[in-house]
C-alpha positions in Angstrom: -51.0 25.8 42.2 -50.0 22.6 43.8 -51.5 19.2 43.3 -51.3 16.4 45.8 -50.3 13.3 43.9 -51.5 10.1 45.6 -48.1 8.5 45.1 -45.7 11.4 45.4 -47.3 13.9 47.7 -47.8 17.5 47.1 -46.1 18.8 43.9 -45.8 21.9 41.9 -48.1 22.4 38.8 -44.9 22.3 36.6 -44.7 18.5 37.1 -48.2 17.8 35.6 -49.8 18.1 32.1 -53.5 19.1 31.9 -55.4 16.7 29.6 -58.9 18.2 29.7 -62.4 17.5 31.0 -62.8 14.3 33.0 -66.5 14.1 32.6 -66.8 14.0 28.9 -67.6 10.6 27.5 -66.4 9.7 23.9 -69.2 8.9 21.5 -69.6 5.6 19.9 -68.3 5.2 16.5 -71.0 2.8 15.5 -73.8 5.2 16.4 -75.9 6.2 13.4 -75.4 9.7 14.6 -71.8 9.4 15.3 -70.7 12.5 13.2 -73.0 14.9 15.1 -72.0 13.3 18.3 -68.3 13.8 17.6 -68.9 17.4 16.6 -70.6 18.1 19.8 -68.0 16.1 21.7 -65.2 18.2 20.1 -66.5 21.7 19.8 -69.7 22.1 22.0 -68.6 22.4 25.6 -69.7 24.5 28.4 -67.4 26.3 30.9 -69.4 26.9 34.0 -67.8 28.4 37.1 -67.4 26.2 40.1 -66.2 22.7 40.6 -64.8 20.8 37.6 -63.3 17.3 37.2 -60.0 17.4 35.1 -57.6 14.9 33.9 -54.0 15.6 34.8 -50.9 13.5 33.9 -47.9 13.5 36.4 -45.2 13.6 33.7 -42.3 14.7 35.8 -43.2 12.2 38.6 -44.8 8.9 38.9 -46.5 9.0 35.5 -49.9 8.6 37.0 -53.1 9.8 35.5 -55.1 11.8 38.0 -58.7 13.1 38.2 -58.5 16.5 39.9 -61.6 18.4 41.1 -60.8 21.9 41.0 -62.8 25.2 41.4 -62.1 26.8 38.1 -63.0 30.3 39.5 -60.5 30.1 42.5 -58.2 27.3 41.3 -58.7 25.6 44.8 -58.3 21.9 44.5 -60.8 19.9 46.7 -60.0 16.3 45.6 -57.3 14.3 43.7 -57.8 10.6 42.8 -56.1 8.2 40.6 -57.9 8.1 37.3 -57.8 4.2 37.5 -59.7 4.3 40.7 -62.3 6.6 39.3 -62.8 4.5 36.2 -63.2 1.4 38.4 -65.6 3.1 40.7 -67.7 4.3 37.8 -67.7 0.8 36.2 -68.9 -0.7 39.5 -71.6 2.0 39.9 -72.8 1.4 36.4 -73.1 -2.3 37.0 -75.0 -1.7 40.2 -77.7 0.5 38.3 -77.9 -1.8 35.3 
Protein backbone atom coordinates (compact mmCIF):
# COMPACT_ATOMS: atom_id res chain seq x y z
CA UNK A 1 0.00 0.00 0.00
CA UNK A 2 1.22 3.49 -0.83
CA UNK A 3 0.04 6.77 0.73
CA UNK A 4 0.17 10.08 -1.15
CA UNK A 5 1.48 12.51 1.45
CA UNK A 6 0.40 16.09 0.61
CA UNK A 7 3.96 17.31 1.37
CA UNK A 8 6.19 14.46 0.18
CA UNK A 9 4.20 12.76 -2.57
CA UNK A 10 3.47 9.06 -2.83
CA UNK A 11 5.39 7.00 -0.27
CA UNK A 12 5.55 3.42 0.95
CA UNK A 13 3.40 2.35 3.89
CA UNK A 14 6.65 1.66 5.80
CA UNK A 15 7.14 5.41 6.29
CA UNK A 16 3.86 5.82 8.20
CA UNK A 17 2.40 4.84 11.57
CA UNK A 18 -1.28 4.00 11.86
CA UNK A 19 -2.93 5.77 14.77
CA UNK A 20 -6.56 4.65 14.67
CA UNK A 21 -10.03 5.78 13.71
CA UNK A 22 -10.19 9.45 12.70
CA UNK A 23 -13.94 9.74 13.30
CA UNK A 24 -14.09 8.88 17.01
CA UNK A 25 -14.57 11.86 19.33
CA UNK A 26 -13.03 11.72 22.81
CA UNK A 27 -15.64 11.99 25.60
CA UNK A 28 -15.74 14.95 27.98
CA UNK A 29 -14.10 14.21 31.35
CA UNK A 30 -16.60 16.54 33.06
CA UNK A 31 -19.63 14.61 31.84
CA UNK A 32 -21.69 12.95 34.60
CA UNK A 33 -21.54 9.72 32.57
CA UNK A 34 -17.83 10.03 31.72
CA UNK A 35 -16.93 6.51 32.90
CA UNK A 36 -19.52 4.84 30.67
CA UNK A 37 -18.62 7.11 27.76
CA UNK A 38 -14.91 6.28 28.07
CA UNK A 39 -15.63 2.54 28.25
CA UNK A 40 -17.64 2.81 25.03
CA UNK A 41 -14.97 5.06 23.44
CA UNK A 42 -12.22 2.56 24.27
CA UNK A 43 -13.84 -0.84 23.80
CA UNK A 44 -17.10 -0.61 21.86
CA UNK A 45 -16.16 0.01 18.24
CA UNK A 46 -17.71 -1.26 15.03
CA UNK A 47 -15.65 -2.45 12.09
CA UNK A 48 -17.92 -2.12 9.05
CA UNK A 49 -16.56 -2.88 5.57
CA UNK A 50 -16.15 -0.01 3.15
CA UNK A 51 -14.68 3.48 3.48
CA UNK A 52 -13.05 4.40 6.77
CA UNK A 53 -11.26 7.60 7.87
CA UNK A 54 -7.99 6.84 9.66
CA UNK A 55 -5.23 8.83 11.31
CA UNK A 56 -1.73 8.21 10.00
CA UNK A 57 1.57 9.83 11.04
CA UNK A 58 4.36 10.30 8.49
CA UNK A 59 7.11 9.25 10.88
CA UNK A 60 9.88 8.69 8.32
CA UNK A 61 9.08 11.78 6.28
CA UNK A 62 7.68 15.22 7.00
CA UNK A 63 6.13 14.25 10.38
CA UNK A 64 2.67 15.35 9.27
CA UNK A 65 -0.54 13.90 10.70
CA UNK A 66 -2.85 12.73 7.91
CA UNK A 67 -6.47 11.69 7.61
CA UNK A 68 -6.55 8.84 5.11
CA UNK A 69 -9.86 7.64 3.66
CA UNK A 70 -9.38 3.96 2.85
CA UNK A 71 -11.62 1.07 1.87
CA UNK A 72 -10.87 -1.50 4.59
CA UNK A 73 -12.03 -4.36 2.38
CA UNK A 74 -9.76 -3.56 -0.59
CA UNK A 75 -7.15 -1.22 1.04
CA UNK A 76 -7.75 1.25 -1.81
CA UNK A 77 -7.07 4.82 -0.68
CA UNK A 78 -9.53 7.38 -2.01
CA UNK A 79 -8.39 10.53 -0.18
CA UNK A 80 -5.50 11.88 1.90
CA UNK A 81 -5.67 15.21 3.71
CA UNK A 82 -3.62 16.94 6.37
CA UNK A 83 -5.26 16.32 9.74
CA UNK A 84 -4.88 20.03 10.53
CA UNK A 85 -6.98 20.95 7.49
CA UNK A 86 -9.65 18.38 8.38
CA UNK A 87 -9.83 19.69 11.96
CA UNK A 88 -10.12 23.30 10.77
CA UNK A 89 -12.85 22.34 8.28
CA UNK A 90 -14.74 20.45 11.01
CA UNK A 91 -14.45 23.45 13.34
CA UNK A 92 -15.71 25.80 10.62
CA UNK A 93 -18.67 23.55 9.76
CA UNK A 94 -19.57 23.28 13.46
CA UNK A 95 -19.65 27.08 13.77
CA UNK A 96 -21.85 27.34 10.67
CA UNK A 97 -24.46 24.98 12.15
CA UNK A 98 -24.42 26.46 15.66
